[in-house]
VEXTI-889440 format. One record per residue (C-alpha): residue number from 0; residue in one letter; x, y, z. Coordinates in pm, 1 decimal. Layout:
@k: NUM	r: a	px: X	py: Y	pz: Z $
...
//
This chain:
@k: 0	r: m	px: -0.9	py: -2.7	pz: -1.6 $
@k: 1	r: r	px: 145.5	py: 335.9	pz: -112.9 $
@k: 2	r: i	px: 21.9	py: 659.2	pz: 44.7 $
@k: 3	r: k	px: 157.3	py: 999.8	pz: -26.8 $
@k: 4	r: i	px: 163.9	py: 1242.3	pz: 259.7 $
@k: 5	r: r	px: 218.6	py: 1617.7	pz: 238.8 $
@k: 6	r: a	px: 335.2	py: 1793.7	pz: 551.4 $
@k: 7	r: p	px: 501.4	py: 2121.8	pz: 643.9 $
@k: 8	r: n	px: 843.8	py: 1956.2	pz: 598.2 $
@k: 9	r: g	px: 769.2	py: 1830.5	pz: 248.9 $
@k: 10	r: s	px: 601.7	py: 1543.7	pz: 60.7 $
@k: 11	r: q	px: 696.1	py: 1176.5	pz: 65.7 $
@k: 12	r: v	px: 545.7	py: 837.7	pz: -11.8 $
@k: 13	r: l	px: 483.3	py: 578.4	pz: 260.1 $
@k: 14	r: a	px: 503.5	py: 211.2	pz: 155.3 $
@k: 15	r: l	px: 286.4	py: 19.3	pz: 406.4 $
@k: 16	r: s	px: 161.5	py: -330.8	pz: 446.7 $
@k: 17	r: p	px: -218.2	py: -385.6	pz: 420.5 $
@k: 18	r: e	px: -185.5	py: -527.2	pz: 774.2 $
@k: 19	r: t	px: -72.9	py: -196.3	pz: 917.0 $
@k: 20	r: t	px: -293.7	py: -82.3	pz: 1202.9 $
@k: 21	r: i	px: -422.1	py: 267.6	pz: 1252.1 $
@k: 22	r: s	px: -200.2	py: 299.6	pz: 1554.4 $
@k: 23	r: s	px: 112.3	py: 204.5	pz: 1359.7 $
@k: 24	r: f	px: 2.3	py: 423.7	pz: 1069.7 $
@k: 25	r: l	px: -26.5	py: 734.3	pz: 1287.8 $
@k: 26	r: s	px: 306.1	py: 654.4	pz: 1453.3 $
@k: 27	r: e	px: 471.5	py: 636.3	pz: 1107.4 $
@k: 28	r: i	px: 318.1	py: 969.2	pz: 1011.4 $
@k: 29	r: r	px: 436.7	py: 1132.2	pz: 1333.8 $
@k: 30	r: s	px: 789.1	py: 993.9	pz: 1274.8 $
@k: 31	r: k	px: 803.3	py: 1105.1	pz: 908.2 $
@k: 32	r: t	px: 661.8	py: 1458.5	pz: 962.5 $
@k: 33	r: s	px: 854.0	py: 1541.4	pz: 1282.2 $
@k: 34	r: l	px: 544.0	py: 1721.3	pz: 1413.9 $
@k: 35	r: s	px: 556.1	py: 1761.4	pz: 1793.0 $
@k: 36	r: g	px: 198.8	py: 1869.1	pz: 1853.2 $
@k: 37	r: d	px: -141.2	py: 1711.9	pz: 1778.0 $
@k: 38	r: v	px: -158.0	py: 1600.6	pz: 1415.0 $
@k: 39	r: e	px: -459.8	py: 1622.4	pz: 1187.8 $
@k: 40	r: i	px: -518.4	py: 1448.6	pz: 854.8 $
@k: 41	r: k	px: -717.6	py: 1539.8	pz: 545.9 $
@k: 42	r: y	px: -773.4	py: 1343.1	pz: 225.9 $
@k: 43	r: g	px: -945.6	py: 1377.8	pz: -109.8 $
@k: 44	r: y	px: -1021.0	py: 1679.3	pz: -316.8 $
@k: 45	r: p	px: -1144.3	py: 1919.8	pz: -188.0 $
@k: 46	r: p	px: -970.2	py: 1807.2	pz: 134.7 $
@k: 47	r: k	px: -1198.8	py: 1623.4	pz: 381.1 $
@k: 48	r: s	px: -1121.0	py: 1521.6	pz: 738.7 $
@k: 49	r: l	px: -1010.4	py: 1159.4	pz: 789.2 $
@k: 50	r: h	px: -1180.2	py: 1062.2	pz: 1111.6 $
@k: 51	r: l	px: -950.4	py: 774.8	pz: 1221.6 $
@k: 52	r: s	px: -1059.6	py: 843.1	pz: 1582.7 $
@k: 53	r: e	px: -1390.6	py: 671.4	pz: 1500.3 $
@k: 54	r: y	px: -1216.5	py: 332.2	pz: 1488.3 $
@k: 55	r: p	px: -1022.5	py: 122.4	pz: 1742.0 $
@k: 56	r: s	px: -648.6	py: 182.7	pz: 1712.4 $
@k: 57	r: s	px: -599.2	py: -185.2	pz: 1629.2 $
@k: 58	r: t	px: -816.0	py: -155.4	pz: 1314.2 $
@k: 59	r: l	px: -630.0	py: -241.4	pz: 990.5 $
@k: 60	r: l	px: -603.9	py: 27.8	pz: 726.0 $
@k: 61	r: r	px: -753.0	py: -209.0	pz: 471.1 $
@k: 62	r: d	px: -1065.7	py: -243.3	pz: 685.9 $
@k: 63	r: i	px: -1161.4	py: 124.8	pz: 709.2 $
@k: 64	r: p	px: -1422.1	py: 254.2	pz: 457.6 $
@k: 65	r: t	px: -1184.1	py: 520.5	pz: 321.2 $
@k: 66	r: k	px: -951.5	py: 347.5	pz: 72.4 $
@k: 67	r: l	px: -610.1	py: 496.7	pz: 127.1 $
@k: 68	r: e	px: -421.2	py: 309.9	pz: -144.2 $
@k: 69	r: g	px: -274.6	py: 577.0	pz: -384.4 $
@k: 70	r: e	px: -430.6	py: 856.4	pz: -171.3 $
@k: 71	r: q	px: -265.1	py: 1185.5	pz: -91.2 $
@k: 72	r: l	px: -298.4	py: 1299.1	pz: 270.1 $
@k: 73	r: i	px: -249.9	py: 1646.7	pz: 397.8 $
@k: 74	r: i	px: -81.5	py: 1637.6	pz: 743.2 $
@k: 75	r: s	px: -82.4	py: 1940.1	pz: 975.1 $
@k: 76	r: e	px: -65.4	py: 2029.8	pz: 1335.8 $
@k: 77	r: s	px: -395.8	py: 2073.6	pz: 1506.1 $
@k: 78	r: g	px: -499.7	py: 2438.8	pz: 1472.9 $
@k: 79	r: g	px: -251.4	py: 2492.9	pz: 1183.3 $
@k: 80	r: g	px: -307.0	py: 2566.5	pz: 821.2 $
@k: 81	r: g	px: -430.8	py: 2215.5	pz: 738.5 $
@k: 82	r: g	px: -762.1	py: 2256.2	pz: 927.3 $
@k: 83	r: g	px: -916.8	py: 2034.6	pz: 1191.0 $
@k: 84	r: g	px: -1129.5	py: 1733.4	pz: 1236.4 $
@k: 85	r: g	px: -896.6	py: 1451.3	pz: 1127.6 $
@k: 86	r: g	px: -736.3	py: 1166.8	pz: 1319.4 $
@k: 87	r: v	px: -543.4	py: 1328.9	pz: 1603.1 $
@k: 88	r: i	px: -220.0	py: 1200.1	pz: 1754.1 $
@k: 89	r: r	px: -179.6	py: 1323.2	pz: 2110.2 $
@k: 90	r: g	px: 151.1	py: 1339.5	pz: 2296.7 $
@k: 91	r: t	px: 103.0	py: 982.3	pz: 2412.8 $
@k: 92	r: g	px: 57.0	py: 852.2	pz: 2062.1 $
@k: 93	r: s	px: -304.2	py: 751.3	pz: 2123.2 $
@k: 94	r: i	px: -601.5	py: 851.5	pz: 1911.8 $
@k: 95	r: a	px: -844.7	py: 1096.2	pz: 2064.6 $
@k: 96	r: n	px: -1183.2	py: 1209.6	pz: 1943.9 $
@k: 97	r: t	px: -1205.2	py: 1572.1	pz: 1829.7 $
@k: 98	r: s	px: -1486.3	py: 1756.4	pz: 1992.5 $
@k: 99	r: t	px: -1584.7	py: 1947.7	pz: 1672.8 $
@k: 100	r: a	px: -1480.5	py: 1902.6	pz: 1308.6 $
@k: 101	r: s	px: -1368.1	py: 2211.1	pz: 1122.9 $
@k: 102	r: r	px: -1511.7	py: 2265.0	pz: 775.2 $
@k: 103	r: s	px: -1328.0	py: 2142.0	pz: 464.2 $
@k: 104	r: e	px: -1097.2	py: 2381.2	pz: 289.1 $
@k: 105	r: p	px: -1101.4	py: 2511.8	pz: -69.1 $
@k: 106	r: p	px: -864.4	py: 2351.6	pz: -321.2 $
@k: 107	r: s	px: -509.6	py: 2434.9	pz: -249.4 $
@k: 108	r: a	px: -204.9	py: 2458.2	pz: -475.3 $
@k: 109	r: t	px: 167.9	py: 2401.2	pz: -427.7 $
@k: 110	r: v	px: 420.9	py: 2625.9	pz: -596.2 $
@k: 111	r: y	px: 742.8	py: 2472.6	pz: -729.9 $
@k: 112	r: s	px: 1040.1	py: 2689.1	pz: -819.7 $
@k: 113	r: e	px: 1240.2	py: 2654.7	pz: -1136.3 $
@k: 114	r: k	px: 1466.9	py: 2411.6	pz: -957.8 $
@k: 115	r: g	px: 1165.4	py: 2187.0	pz: -877.1 $
@k: 116	r: k	px: 1160.4	py: 2261.7	pz: -506.0 $
@k: 117	r: s	px: 839.9	py: 2338.6	pz: -322.3 $
@k: 118	r: v	px: 868.6	py: 2698.4	pz: -218.1 $
@k: 119	r: a	px: 522.9	py: 2814.7	pz: -109.0 $
@k: 120	r: k	px: 156.8	py: 2756.8	pz: -101.6 $
@k: 121	r: s	px: -58.0	py: 2974.4	pz: -322.8 $
@k: 122	r: s	px: -412.7	py: 2981.4	pz: -452.9 $
@k: 123	r: a	px: -309.3	py: 3109.0	pz: -794.5 $
@k: 124	r: p	px: -111.0	py: 3362.9	pz: -984.3 $
@k: 125	r: f	px: -238.6	py: 3718.6	pz: -1004.3 $
@k: 126	r: s	px: -572.9	py: 3759.0	pz: -1163.7 $
@k: 127	r: f	px: -850.6	py: 4018.3	pz: -1160.6 $
@k: 128	r: s	px: -1090.5	py: 3736.4	pz: -1074.4 $
@k: 129	r: g	px: -1056.4	py: 3810.1	pz: -704.0 $
@k: 130	r: g	px: -988.6	py: 3461.4	pz: -585.2 $
@k: 131	r: a	px: -621.4	py: 3476.2	pz: -667.6 $
@k: 132	r: q	px: -508.4	py: 3770.1	pz: -454.0 $
@k: 133	r: d	px: -429.7	py: 3784.2	pz: -89.4 $
@k: 134	r: s	px: -683.6	py: 3932.2	pz: 149.1 $
@k: 135	r: t	px: -474.6	py: 4239.8	pz: 226.9 $
@k: 136	r: s	px: -482.0	py: 4368.6	pz: -127.0 $
@k: 137	r: q	px: -827.0	py: 4267.0	pz: -255.4 $
@k: 138	r: p	px: -1113.0	py: 4509.7	pz: -272.9 $
@k: 139	r: d	px: -1469.4	py: 4394.9	pz: -181.1 $
@k: 140	r: a	px: -1551.2	py: 4298.6	pz: -536.7 $
@k: 141	r: p	px: -1329.2	py: 4166.6	pz: -820.8 $
@k: 142	r: l	px: -1183.4	py: 4405.9	pz: -1073.3 $
@k: 143	r: t	px: -1253.7	py: 4392.8	pz: -1443.1 $
@k: 144	r: l	px: -970.7	py: 4445.2	pz: -1690.8 $
@k: 145	r: n	px: -992.6	py: 4479.0	pz: -2063.9 $
@k: 146	r: r	px: -668.3	py: 4355.6	pz: -2223.8 $
@k: 147	r: s	px: -466.0	py: 4535.5	pz: -2484.9 $
@k: 148	r: l	px: -533.1	py: 4382.5	pz: -2821.6 $
@k: 149	r: k	px: -173.0	py: 4409.2	pz: -2933.4 $
@k: 150	r: p	px: -68.3	py: 4084.4	pz: -3103.0 $
@k: 151	r: k	px: 218.8	py: 3905.3	pz: -2929.1 $
@k: 152	r: i	px: 228.6	py: 3556.8	pz: -3082.0 $
@k: 153	r: n	px: 152.3	py: 3439.5	pz: -3431.8 $
@k: 154	r: k	px: -95.4	py: 3153.2	pz: -3387.7 $
@k: 155	r: d	px: 1.3	py: 3017.7	pz: -3730.4 $
@k: 156	r: d	px: 364.0	py: 2993.2	pz: -3626.3 $
@k: 157	r: p	px: 340.1	py: 2901.2	pz: -3252.0 $
@k: 158	r: p	px: 650.1	py: 2881.0	pz: -3037.1 $
@k: 159	r: d	px: 767.4	py: 2518.8	pz: -2980.3 $
@k: 160	r: v	px: 1042.6	py: 2315.3	pz: -2823.1 $
@k: 161	r: p	px: 1124.4	py: 1963.7	pz: -2942.9 $
@k: 162	r: l	px: 1152.0	py: 1682.4	pz: -2683.6 $
@k: 163	r: k	px: 1494.8	py: 1520.5	pz: -2644.9 $
@k: 164	r: s	px: 1341.8	py: 1171.8	pz: -2680.7 $
@k: 165	r: g	px: 1211.3	py: 1259.1	pz: -3031.2 $
@k: 166	r: r	px: 855.0	py: 1182.0	pz: -2933.4 $
@k: 167	r: g	px: 737.4	py: 1516.0	pz: -3058.6 $
@k: 168	r: t	px: 734.6	py: 1888.3	pz: -2992.1 $
@k: 169	r: m	px: 585.8	py: 2089.3	pz: -2711.1 $
@k: 170	r: v	px: 373.6	py: 2366.2	pz: -2862.3 $
@k: 171	r: l	px: 199.5	py: 2676.5	pz: -2722.3 $
@k: 172	r: r	px: -163.9	py: 2686.3	pz: -2818.2 $
@k: 173	r: v	px: -269.5	py: 3051.3	pz: -2791.2 $
@k: 174	r: m	px: -615.6	py: 3137.0	pz: -2651.6 $
@k: 175	r: e	px: -824.3	py: 3432.2	pz: -2752.1 $
@k: 176	r: d	px: -791.2	py: 3756.1	pz: -2561.2 $
@k: 177	r: d	px: -1167.5	py: 3755.9	pz: -2481.5 $
@k: 178	r: n	px: -1175.5	py: 3747.9	pz: -2097.9 $
@k: 179	r: s	px: -1240.8	py: 3375.6	pz: -2119.5 $
@k: 180	r: c	px: -882.1	py: 3259.4	pz: -2188.8 $
@k: 181	r: l	px: -863.6	py: 3033.1	pz: -1877.2 $
@k: 182	r: f	px: -1197.9	py: 2873.4	pz: -1956.7 $
@k: 183	r: s	px: -1089.7	py: 2826.9	pz: -2318.3 $
@k: 184	r: a	px: -759.6	py: 2671.3	pz: -2214.4 $
@k: 185	r: i	px: -918.9	py: 2427.9	pz: -1972.5 $
@k: 186	r: s	px: -1191.1	py: 2336.7	pz: -2225.2 $
@k: 187	r: y	px: -927.3	py: 2264.6	pz: -2483.8 $
@k: 188	r: v	px: -700.0	py: 2044.7	pz: -2280.4 $
@k: 189	r: a	px: -962.1	py: 1867.3	pz: -2070.6 $
@k: 190	r: t	px: -1248.0	py: 1822.1	pz: -2326.5 $
@k: 191	r: g	px: -1111.5	py: 1904.5	pz: -2675.6 $
@k: 192	r: s	px: -1322.6	py: 2222.1	pz: -2663.4 $
@k: 193	r: l	px: -1650.0	py: 2039.4	pz: -2614.8 $
@k: 194	r: y	px: -1737.3	py: 2273.5	pz: -2322.2 $
@k: 195	r: s	px: -1807.2	py: 2635.1	pz: -2399.4 $
@k: 196	r: a	px: -1680.9	py: 2907.7	pz: -2168.8 $
@k: 197	r: a	px: -2032.3	py: 2974.3	pz: -2062.5 $
@k: 198	r: e	px: -2076.0	py: 2610.9	pz: -1955.1 $
@k: 199	r: l	px: -1757.1	py: 2617.3	pz: -1758.1 $
@k: 200	r: r	px: -1850.9	py: 2936.1	pz: -1587.5 $
@k: 201	r: q	px: -2182.9	py: 2775.5	pz: -1487.4 $
@k: 202	r: l	px: -1988.9	py: 2474.8	pz: -1353.8 $
@k: 203	r: i	px: -1794.0	py: 2705.1	pz: -1129.9 $
@k: 204	r: a	px: -2103.6	py: 2877.0	pz: -1001.3 $
@k: 205	r: t	px: -2286.4	py: 2544.9	pz: -936.0 $
@k: 206	r: t	px: -1983.5	py: 2400.3	pz: -748.3 $
@k: 207	r: i	px: -1961.7	py: 2708.6	pz: -528.9 $
@k: 208	r: q	px: -2339.2	py: 2700.7	pz: -457.1 $
@k: 209	r: e	px: -2331.2	py: 2333.3	pz: -373.1 $
@k: 210	r: n	px: -2041.6	py: 2367.7	pz: -134.0 $
@k: 211	r: p	px: -2109.4	py: 2673.3	pz: 86.1 $
@k: 212	r: d	px: -1889.5	py: 2544.2	pz: 372.9 $
@k: 213	r: i	px: -1588.6	py: 2527.5	pz: 136.6 $
@k: 214	r: y	px: -1646.9	py: 2837.4	pz: -74.3 $
@k: 215	r: s	px: -1740.2	py: 3081.5	pz: 197.2 $
@k: 216	r: e	px: -1739.3	py: 3461.6	pz: 193.0 $
@k: 217	r: a	px: -1397.5	py: 3445.9	pz: 363.4 $
@k: 218	r: v	px: -1256.5	py: 3229.1	pz: 84.0 $
@k: 219	r: l	px: -1420.6	py: 3418.4	pz: -204.4 $
@k: 220	r: e	px: -1360.5	py: 3759.3	pz: -42.0 $
@k: 221	r: q	px: -1719.1	py: 3849.6	pz: -131.1 $
@k: 222	r: k	px: -2061.3	py: 3692.1	pz: -85.3 $
@k: 223	r: p	px: -2087.8	py: 3362.7	pz: -269.7 $
@k: 224	r: d	px: -2403.0	py: 3463.2	pz: -454.9 $
@k: 225	r: g	px: -2228.6	py: 3773.3	pz: -582.9 $
@k: 226	r: y	px: -1923.8	py: 3575.1	pz: -687.9 $
@k: 227	r: c	px: -2144.2	py: 3322.1	pz: -876.7 $
@k: 228	r: e	px: -2320.4	py: 3603.9	pz: -1051.9 $
@k: 229	r: w	px: -1990.0	py: 3777.1	pz: -1138.4 $
@k: 230	r: i	px: -1802.6	py: 3472.0	pz: -1262.3 $
@k: 231	r: q	px: -2084.2	py: 3399.2	pz: -1519.6 $
@k: 232	r: m	px: -2029.5	py: 3739.2	pz: -1680.9 $
@k: 233	r: e	px: -1830.2	py: 3724.7	pz: -2006.2 $
@k: 234	r: s	px: -1603.4	py: 4004.2	pz: -1891.0 $
@k: 235	r: s	px: -1491.9	py: 3819.6	pz: -1578.7 $
@k: 236	r: w	px: -1159.4	py: 3634.7	pz: -1549.2 $
@k: 237	r: g	px: -1084.5	py: 3304.5	pz: -1384.9 $
@k: 238	r: g	px: -803.1	py: 3239.4	pz: -1144.1 $
@k: 239	r: g	px: -696.8	py: 3006.6	pz: -864.7 $
@k: 240	r: i	px: -1043.4	py: 2914.4	pz: -734.1 $
@k: 241	r: e	px: -1153.3	py: 2813.8	pz: -1083.2 $
@k: 242	r: l	px: -834.7	py: 2611.4	pz: -1148.0 $
@k: 243	r: g	px: -889.6	py: 2419.5	pz: -824.7 $
@k: 244	r: i	px: -1253.7	py: 2337.5	pz: -912.5 $
@k: 245	r: f	px: -1160.7	py: 2236.0	pz: -1271.1 $
@k: 246	r: a	px: -873.0	py: 2011.0	pz: -1149.1 $
@k: 247	r: n	px: -1112.3	py: 1836.8	pz: -917.5 $
@k: 248	r: f	px: -1398.7	py: 1814.5	pz: -1164.7 $
@k: 249	r: f	px: -1190.2	py: 1672.2	pz: -1451.6 $
@k: 250	r: d	px: -987.1	py: 1452.5	pz: -1209.1 $
@k: 251	r: l	px: -658.6	py: 1605.2	pz: -1336.5 $
@k: 252	r: e	px: -342.4	py: 1754.4	pz: -1192.4 $
@k: 253	r: i	px: -332.8	py: 2096.1	pz: -1357.2 $
@k: 254	r: c	px: 8.2	py: 2246.6	pz: -1373.4 $
@k: 255	r: t	px: 18.1	py: 2622.7	pz: -1423.0 $
@k: 256	r: i	px: 357.6	py: 2761.5	pz: -1538.5 $
@k: 257	r: d	px: 423.4	py: 3125.7	pz: -1464.6 $
@k: 258	r: v	px: 620.0	py: 3259.9	pz: -1759.8 $
@k: 259	r: s	px: 787.2	py: 3538.9	pz: -1561.8 $
@k: 260	r: t	px: 925.6	py: 3311.5	pz: -1294.1 $
@k: 261	r: n	px: 912.4	py: 2958.2	pz: -1441.9 $
@k: 262	r: e	px: 737.4	py: 2849.0	pz: -1129.0 $
@k: 263	r: v	px: 497.6	py: 2550.8	pz: -1149.7 $
@k: 264	r: i	px: 178.3	py: 2575.7	pz: -950.8 $
@k: 265	r: r	px: 10.9	py: 2232.8	pz: -912.8 $
@k: 266	r: f	px: -365.1	py: 2195.1	pz: -854.5 $
@k: 267	r: n	px: -486.8	py: 1855.1	pz: -750.5 $
@k: 268	r: e	px: -128.4	py: 1727.1	pz: -721.9 $
@k: 269	r: g	px: -79.4	py: 1354.2	pz: -736.4 $
@k: 270	r: k	px: -347.3	py: 1255.4	pz: -986.7 $
@k: 271	r: a	px: -254.6	py: 1012.6	pz: -1259.7 $
@k: 272	r: n	px: -303.0	py: 1249.2	pz: -1548.2 $
@k: 273	r: r	px: -183.4	py: 1604.6	pz: -1596.8 $
@k: 274	r: a	px: -262.7	py: 1910.5	pz: -1810.1 $
@k: 275	r: v	px: -42.4	py: 2216.2	pz: -1855.7 $
@k: 276	r: v	px: -161.2	py: 2578.3	pz: -1883.8 $
@k: 277	r: v	px: 55.2	py: 2885.2	pz: -1918.0 $
@k: 278	r: y	px: 9.2	py: 3197.9	pz: -1712.1 $
@k: 279	r: s	px: 169.8	py: 3513.1	pz: -1855.6 $
@k: 280	r: g	px: 59.7	py: 3767.8	pz: -1601.3 $
@k: 281	r: i	px: -295.3	py: 3846.7	pz: -1714.2 $
@k: 282	r: h	px: -355.1	py: 3574.2	pz: -1968.5 $
@k: 283	r: y	px: -372.3	py: 3197.5	pz: -1995.1 $
@k: 284	r: d	px: -277.4	py: 2966.0	pz: -2284.7 $
@k: 285	r: t	px: -201.3	py: 2597.7	pz: -2291.0 $
@k: 286	r: i	px: 90.9	py: 2377.7	pz: -2392.4 $
@k: 287	r: v	px: 34.3	py: 2047.1	pz: -2581.6 $
@k: 288	r: l	px: 246.2	py: 1783.9	pz: -2745.5 $
@k: 289	r: s	px: 251.4	py: 1773.2	pz: -3122.6 $
@k: 290	r: p	px: 355.0	py: 1413.3	pz: -3196.3 $
@k: 291	r: a	px: 658.0	py: 1338.5	pz: -3416.2 $
@k: 292	r: g	px: 566.9	py: 1364.6	pz: -3780.9 $
@k: 293	r: s	px: 284.9	py: 1619.2	pz: -3725.4 $
@k: 294	r: r	px: 290.7	py: 1986.3	pz: -3822.0 $
@k: 295	r: t	px: 307.7	py: 2204.1	pz: -3516.6 $
@k: 296	r: n	px: 54.4	py: 2449.9	pz: -3661.8 $
@k: 297	r: d	px: -199.3	py: 2171.4	pz: -3699.3 $
@k: 298	r: p	px: -374.5	py: 2104.4	pz: -3365.7 $
@k: 299	r: s	px: -581.5	py: 1803.2	pz: -3492.9 $
@k: 300	r: k	px: -330.3	py: 1550.5	pz: -3348.1 $
@k: 301	r: d	px: -241.4	py: 1735.0	pz: -3027.8 $
@k: 302	r: k	px: -179.3	py: 1533.6	pz: -2715.6 $
@k: 303	r: r	px: -339.7	py: 1742.4	pz: -2448.4 $
@k: 304	r: i	px: -324.6	py: 1519.1	pz: -2138.2 $
@k: 305	r: f	px: -4.2	py: 1369.5	pz: -2006.8 $
@k: 306	r: s	px: 90.6	py: 1101.9	pz: -1756.2 $
@k: 307	r: s	px: 193.3	py: 1248.2	pz: -1423.7 $
@k: 308	r: s	px: 451.6	py: 973.2	pz: -1384.2 $
@k: 309	r: d	px: 641.2	py: 1094.8	pz: -1696.3 $
@k: 310	r: d	px: 788.0	py: 1440.6	pz: -1651.2 $
@k: 311	r: e	px: 941.7	py: 1477.6	pz: -1997.5 $
@k: 312	r: e	px: 647.5	py: 1672.9	pz: -2128.5 $
@k: 313	r: l	px: 641.9	py: 1899.9	pz: -1821.3 $
@k: 314	r: e	px: 1016.0	py: 1957.4	pz: -1853.4 $
@k: 315	r: g	px: 964.0	py: 2048.9	pz: -2222.9 $
@k: 316	r: a	px: 679.2	py: 2279.1	pz: -2122.9 $
@k: 317	r: l	px: 915.6	py: 2458.5	pz: -1877.2 $
@k: 318	r: e	px: 1178.0	py: 2496.1	pz: -2148.3 $
@k: 319	r: l	px: 919.9	py: 2642.5	pz: -2379.1 $
@k: 320	r: c	px: 816.8	py: 2890.5	pz: -2107.2 $
@k: 321	r: r	px: 1172.7	py: 2999.3	pz: -2070.8 $
@k: 322	r: e	px: 1174.4	py: 3072.6	pz: -2445.0 $
@k: 323	r: l	px: 853.2	py: 3270.5	pz: -2400.9 $
@k: 324	r: k	px: 1018.3	py: 3472.4	pz: -2126.8 $
@k: 325	r: k	px: 1299.0	py: 3556.8	pz: -2365.5 $
@k: 326	r: r	px: 1036.6	py: 3685.5	pz: -2608.1 $
@k: 327	r: k	px: 889.8	py: 3890.3	pz: -2321.0 $
@k: 328	r: y	px: 563.7	py: 3706.9	pz: -2351.1 $
@k: 329	r: f	px: 437.1	py: 3811.6	pz: -2009.8 $
@k: 330	r: t	px: 295.4	py: 4111.3	pz: -1831.1 $
@k: 331	r: d	px: 457.8	py: 4251.5	pz: -1518.3 $
@k: 332	r: t	px: 153.1	py: 4316.1	pz: -1310.2 $
@k: 333	r: k	px: 355.0	py: 4530.1	pz: -1075.0 $
@k: 334	r: s	px: 433.5	py: 4792.2	pz: -1333.2 $
@k: 335	r: f	px: 206.4	py: 4751.7	pz: -1635.1 $
@k: 336	r: s	px: 5.8	py: 5051.1	pz: -1762.1 $
@k: 337	r: l	px: -363.9	py: 5069.9	pz: -1677.7 $
@k: 338	r: k	px: -642.6	py: 5325.0	pz: -1718.7 $
@k: 339	r: c	px: -960.9	py: 5346.1	pz: -1522.1 $
@k: 340	r: n	px: -1244.1	py: 5316.1	pz: -1776.3 $
@k: 341	r: i	px: -1473.7	py: 5512.2	pz: -1544.6 $
@k: 342	r: c	px: -1266.5	py: 5826.0	pz: -1468.7 $
@k: 343	r: k	px: -981.9	py: 5771.9	pz: -1725.8 $
@k: 344	r: t	px: -714.5	py: 5796.8	pz: -1458.4 $
@k: 345	r: g	px: -384.1	py: 5648.2	pz: -1567.1 $
@k: 346	r: l	px: -233.4	py: 5395.6	pz: -1325.5 $
@k: 347	r: k	px: 73.7	py: 5168.9	pz: -1294.2 $
@k: 348	r: g	px: 36.7	py: 4818.5	pz: -1167.6 $
@k: 349	r: q	px: -201.1	py: 4593.0	pz: -983.1 $
@k: 350	r: k	px: -146.4	py: 4767.6	pz: -644.1 $
@k: 351	r: a	px: -238.1	py: 5103.8	pz: -785.3 $
@k: 352	r: a	px: -552.7	py: 4965.5	pz: -951.1 $
@k: 353	r: v	px: -660.2	py: 4800.1	pz: -621.9 $
@k: 354	r: a	px: -597.8	py: 5128.4	pz: -428.0 $
@k: 355	r: h	px: -792.0	py: 5318.6	pz: -687.9 $
@k: 356	r: a	px: -1080.7	py: 5074.5	pz: -664.9 $
@k: 357	r: k	px: -1093.7	py: 5100.7	pz: -288.1 $
@k: 358	r: s	px: -1088.4	py: 5481.0	pz: -284.4 $
@k: 359	r: t	px: -1338.8	py: 5543.1	pz: -575.2 $
@k: 360	r: g	px: -1542.1	py: 5222.6	pz: -609.5 $
@k: 361	r: h	px: -1436.8	py: 5202.9	pz: -976.6 $
@k: 362	r: m	px: -1376.7	py: 4839.1	pz: -1079.8 $
@k: 363	r: d	px: -1342.4	py: 4863.9	pz: -1461.7 $
@k: 364	r: f	px: -985.9	py: 4900.0	pz: -1601.7 $
@k: 365	r: g	px: -818.9	py: 4873.1	pz: -1937.1 $
@k: 366	r: e	px: -463.3	py: 4774.6	pz: -2024.3 $
@k: 367	r: y	px: -273.2	py: 5009.3	pz: -2264.4 $
//
């Protein structure tokens, strides 16, 4: 039995016998994570509490209703960032019941630096969607941004990087600058464009409405009904909240590569299959594999979903994003030029736009 655990000190895989008891399992977790306080466990996606305290400590892992084979568990100290309500290991090593179970948490993401090391946790890159920014800089409602229509990439001659194995070429598939680029990218890689942006926006709204304990006002940074109404507007952008929901719905690990930093943000990490999207500051595209012998400007044979156990495509995607950075195919959201479409005030960067929105109530901006 193989179980992946993710704790503050990193991720690792436990190889356990089916005869392992809950008591031995929890002792192994405590040993591997080096956590000194009470330990809580979550599983699944979105994370749910694993209530091991409901069973005798001698119960075998194979006999509990939750099948842990191949599962990823989030381990945290009680009261820490991982939330509450899981099996708790007290100082004596025994299992104790928790008096109350904390609510589940929204989908999380792990950020990997260019060197492949986990460096931080983040909900998403910057986005005007509202769900991707920290609570200290986000106004009460999401901002709207109209992108500049300046062409940056020729879709008929897309950037590409050949794989060293000769299996094919990693190619950038450019999405339209129509405020639905994230939805278009996800639809393309996950469904072959069978879903429209409107349908995916409705999926987000439905998921939020059906999970009020997960997608609360604190998480969305506005009332859920308002967020659901907003995300279904054609002018609204998607971000981290949407990526987490899509990763769960399509049962994929979605890797988002930030062109400006070459960091990889993984949503639903550990799933068998993976898709890759490219984040260039205020726009999303996707990267696919054009098989050997195919023309890179012909998407009809694109391989859009990759095995998570084979990193060659992801490494090729990272190399392609390094080439995109050399072409300056990204927007520096700290210093890009904006104009308020309400009062025509010129602004520099995301922070100035947020400050302007807070002071004036103006939420509609344009890039120029």
